[in-house]
C-alpha positions as CSV (number, residue, x, y, z in Angstrom):
1,M,14.3,-1.6,-15.1
2,T,12.9,1.9,-15.2
3,S,15.1,4.7,-16.6
4,V,13.2,7.4,-14.8
5,H,15.6,9.2,-12.5
6,I,15.6,8.0,-8.9
7,W,14.6,11.3,-7.4
8,R,11.4,11.3,-9.6
9,R,10.6,7.8,-8.5
10,L,11.1,8.7,-4.8
11,L,8.9,11.8,-5.2
12,A,6.2,9.6,-6.8
13,E,6.4,7.1,-4.0
14,F,6.3,9.9,-1.3
15,L,3.3,11.6,-2.9
16,G,1.5,8.3,-3.7
17,S,2.0,7.2,-0.1
18,A,0.8,10.5,1.2
19,F,-2.4,10.4,-0.8
20,L,-3.0,6.8,0.3
21,A,-2.7,7.7,4.0
22,A,-4.9,10.8,3.4
23,V,-7.6,8.7,1.7
24,V,-7.5,6.0,4.4
25,I,-7.5,8.3,7.4
26,G,-9.6,11.1,5.9
27,S,-12.3,8.7,4.8
28,G,-12.2,7.1,8.3
29,I,-12.7,10.5,10.0
30,A,-15.5,11.3,7.5
31,A,-17.2,8.0,8.2
32,Q,-17.2,8.6,11.9
33,Q,-18.8,12.0,11.4
34,L,-21.3,10.9,8.8
35,S,-22.4,7.6,10.5
36,P,-22.0,8.0,14.2
37,G,-22.6,4.8,16.2
38,N,-22.9,2.6,13.1
39,T,-19.6,0.8,12.9
40,G,-20.6,-1.4,9.9
41,L,-21.5,1.5,7.8
42,Q,-18.4,3.4,8.8
43,L,-16.3,0.4,7.7
44,F,-18.1,0.2,4.4
45,E,-17.5,3.9,3.7
46,N,-13.9,3.7,4.7
47,A,-13.3,0.5,2.5
48,A,-15.1,2.0,-0.5
49,A,-13.1,5.2,-0.4
50,T,-9.8,3.3,0.1
51,A,-10.5,0.9,-2.8
52,A,-11.4,3.7,-5.2
53,G,-8.6,5.9,-4.0
54,L,-5.9,3.2,-4.3
55,F,-7.0,2.5,-7.8
56,T,-6.6,6.1,-8.9
57,I,-3.4,6.7,-7.0
58,I,-1.7,3.8,-8.7
59,L,-2.8,5.2,-12.0
60,M,-1.5,8.6,-11.1
61,F,2.0,7.7,-10.0
62,G,2.5,4.1,-11.3
63,P,4.1,5.1,-14.6
64,V,6.8,6.9,-12.7
65,S,7.7,4.6,-9.9
66,G,5.6,1.5,-10.4
67,G,3.1,2.6,-7.8
68,H,4.4,0.5,-4.8
69,F,3.6,2.8,-1.8
70,N,4.4,-0.3,0.3
71,P,7.8,-1.5,1.5
72,V,6.8,-5.2,1.3
73,V,5.9,-4.8,-2.4
74,S,9.2,-3.1,-3.0
75,F,11.4,-5.7,-1.2
76,V,9.6,-8.7,-2.7
77,D,10.0,-7.0,-6.1
78,A,13.7,-6.7,-5.4
79,A,13.8,-10.4,-4.4
80,F,12.6,-11.2,-7.9
81,R,15.1,-8.7,-9.4
82,G,12.5,-6.3,-10.7
83,L,13.9,-3.6,-8.6
84,S,17.4,-3.2,-7.2
85,W,17.9,-3.7,-3.5
86,R,19.4,-0.2,-3.3
87,D,16.3,1.3,-4.9
88,A,14.0,-0.7,-2.7
89,A,15.9,0.6,0.4
90,A,15.5,4.1,-1.0
91,Y,11.8,3.6,-1.5
92,L,11.3,2.7,2.1
93,P,11.8,6.1,3.8
94,A,9.9,7.8,1.0
95,Q,6.9,5.5,1.6
96,V,7.0,5.9,5.4
97,A,7.5,9.6,5.3
98,G,4.7,10.0,2.8
99,C,2.3,8.0,4.9
100,I,3.1,10.1,8.0
101,F,2.7,13.3,6.0
102,G,-0.6,12.1,4.6
103,A,-1.9,11.3,8.1
104,V,-1.0,14.8,9.3
105,V,-2.8,16.3,6.3
106,A,-5.9,14.2,6.9
107,N,-6.0,15.3,10.5
108,V,-5.7,19.0,9.6
109,M,-8.3,18.7,6.8
110,F,-10.8,17.7,9.5
111,S,-9.8,20.4,12.0
112,K,-8.0,18.0,14.3
113,A,-4.6,18.4,15.8
114,A,-1.9,17.8,13.2
115,I,-0.4,14.9,15.1
116,E,-2.6,12.7,17.3
117,I,-1.1,9.5,18.6
118,S,-3.7,6.7,18.2
119,T,-5.0,4.8,21.2
120,K,-6.8,2.2,19.1
121,H,-5.3,-1.2,20.2
122,R,-5.4,-4.0,17.6
123,A,-2.8,-6.5,19.0
124,S,-4.2,-10.0,19.1
125,P,-3.3,-13.4,17.5
126,A,-6.3,-12.9,15.2
127,H,-5.0,-9.6,14.0
128,F,-1.6,-11.1,13.4
129,L,-3.0,-13.9,11.3
130,S,-5.2,-11.4,9.5
131,E,-2.2,-9.3,8.5
132,V,-0.3,-12.4,7.3
133,V,-3.3,-13.4,5.1
134,A,-4.0,-9.8,3.9
135,T,-0.4,-9.2,2.9
136,L,-0.1,-12.6,1.2
137,G,-3.2,-12.0,-0.8
138,L,-2.2,-8.5,-1.8
139,L,1.2,-9.6,-3.0
140,L,-0.2,-12.7,-4.9
141,V,-2.6,-10.4,-6.8
142,I,0.2,-8.1,-7.8
143,F,2.8,-10.7,-8.7
144,A,0.4,-13.2,-10.3
145,L,-0.8,-10.4,-12.7
146,A,2.7,-9.4,-13.5
147,R,3.8,-13.0,-14.2
148,S,0.8,-13.6,-16.5
149,G,1.3,-10.4,-18.4
150,R,-1.8,-8.6,-17.0
151,S,-0.1,-5.8,-15.0
152,R,-2.4,-3.2,-16.6
153,S,-5.3,-4.7,-14.6
154,T,-3.4,-4.4,-11.3
155,P,-4.7,-1.0,-10.2
156,A,-8.3,-2.2,-10.3
157,A,-7.5,-5.6,-8.9
158,V,-5.5,-4.1,-6.0
159,G,-8.3,-1.7,-5.1
160,A,-10.9,-4.4,-5.3
161,Y,-8.8,-6.8,-3.1
162,I,-8.1,-4.2,-0.4
163,G,-11.8,-3.2,-0.4
164,A,-12.8,-6.8,0.1
165,A,-10.1,-7.5,2.7
166,Y,-11.4,-4.7,4.9
167,F,-14.3,-7.1,5.6
168,F,-12.8,-10.6,5.5
169,T,-9.9,-9.8,7.9
170,S,-10.3,-8.8,11.5
171,S,-7.4,-6.3,11.1
172,T,-9.2,-4.5,8.2
173,S,-6.2,-5.3,6.0
174,F,-3.4,-2.8,6.6
175,A,-1.0,-5.1,4.6
176,N,1.6,-2.3,4.4
177,P,4.3,-1.3,7.0
178,A,4.4,2.3,5.8
179,I,0.6,2.9,6.2
180,T,0.8,1.1,9.6
181,V,3.3,3.6,10.8
182,G,1.3,6.5,9.3
183,R,-1.9,5.4,11.0
184,M,-0.2,5.7,14.4
185,F,-0.4,9.5,14.0
186,S,-4.2,9.8,13.9
187,N,-6.3,8.9,16.9
188,T,-9.4,8.2,14.7
189,F,-11.4,5.3,13.3
190,A,-8.5,4.3,11.0
191,G,-5.7,4.6,13.6
192,I,-3.5,2.0,15.3
193,A,-1.8,2.4,18.7
194,P,2.0,2.4,18.6
195,S,2.1,-0.7,20.8
196,S,0.1,-2.6,18.2
197,A,2.1,-1.5,15.2
198,P,5.2,-3.8,15.6
199,G,3.0,-6.9,15.6
200,F,1.3,-5.7,12.4
201,V,4.6,-5.0,10.7
202,A,6.0,-8.4,11.8
203,A,2.9,-10.1,10.4
204,Q,3.3,-8.2,7.1
205,I,6.9,-9.3,6.8
206,V,5.9,-12.9,7.4
207,G,3.2,-12.6,4.7
208,A,5.9,-11.3,2.3
209,L,8.1,-14.3,3.1
210,V,5.3,-16.7,2.5
211,T,4.5,-15.0,-0.8
212,L,8.0,-15.6,-2.0
213,A,7.5,-19.3,-1.5
214,V,4.0,-19.5,-3.0
215,I,5.0,-17.5,-6.1
216,A,8.0,-19.8,-6.6
217,V,5.6,-22.7,-6.7
218,L,2.7,-21.3,-8.6
219,Y,4.6,-19.0,-11.0
220,P,8.1,-20.4,-11.3
221,N,10.8,-18.8,-13.4
222,M,9.5,-15.2,-13.0
223,T,11.9,-13.1,-14.9
224,P,13.3,-9.7,-13.9
225,S,11.5,-8.2,-16.9
226,Q,8.1,-9.5,-15.6
227,A,8.9,-8.4,-12.0
228,S,9.9,-4.9,-13.3
229,D,6.2,-4.4,-14.2
230,I,5.3,-4.3,-10.5
231,V,2.8,-2.7,-9.6
232,V,2.2,-1.3,-13.1
233,P,4.5,-1.1,-16.2
234,H,7.0,1.8,-15.7
235,D,10.0,0.8,-17.8
236,D,11.4,2.1,-21.0
237,R,8.3,0.9,-23.0
238,V,6.1,3.1,-20.9
239,E,8.4,6.0,-20.9
240,T,8.8,6.0,-24.7
241,G,5.0,6.3,-25.1
242,Q,4.6,8.8,-22.3
243,K,7.9,10.7,-22.5
244,Q,6.2,14.1,-22.5
245,A,3.9,13.2,-19.6
246,I,6.7,11.9,-17.4
247,R,9.6,14.2,-18.4
C-alpha cells in the first residue's frame, strides 16, 4: 500500500481526472472546428489526442495515487486488496469532481459557456454492450500487466487500448463513470446526454464485475502487493526512489 498521504493522492486523482476530461472534451471541440463535416477524421483526432494525453497524465500523477482517474479501476483494485475500500470511496468524489472541472475548463478554453448540458444521446443496446466490452478490456489490460509484473508498461498500454477502443466500440469507449458524468457538461462532439449516462455507468459496472471473474480465472491468486501496483507502481519502493519529487 502507498504511504503517500491521502490528501496528496486525492489531489492527484482530482487533477489527473481534470486533465483527462480537458483532453477528451477539448480535443473533441478542436476536432469539430478543424474538420467540420468529417466525422471520421474528427473521431481520429479525438482518439489520438486522448490516447497520447492519457499516457502522459498517468505518468504525471501515477507515482502519487496510482493514476486511476476511474472509479471502476479503484473499486476493482479494492476488491483485490490493492487499495482499501475507504480509500476507493474517497477516490470516487475526487475523480468525478475532477472530470466535471476539466469539462468546464475545456468549454471555457474554446470560448463556450462554462457549463453546457449535452444533448448527444447515446442510449441503445449496442452502446450498452460496447461499454461492457470497453470496460472489461481496459481493466484486463491494467490488471493483467500488474499480475505479470509489467505495470511500468501500463501507461502506454492503456493509452493504446483506449485509442483503439474509440474505433472498435460504437460508444467510443468511455469505460469510466467519472468521465461519463463529466462529459454531460459539454454539449460538443465528446458529450453525452444526461439521460444516456445512467446506462453507460451501469454497463461500466457490469464490465467491472465481469472483469473480477475473468481475472480470477486467467490470473488466479493475485496478491495485494501486485494489485497495489495499479495503475502504475506507487508504493514505498517508488517513494523511496522519488522521495524528493513526491514530497
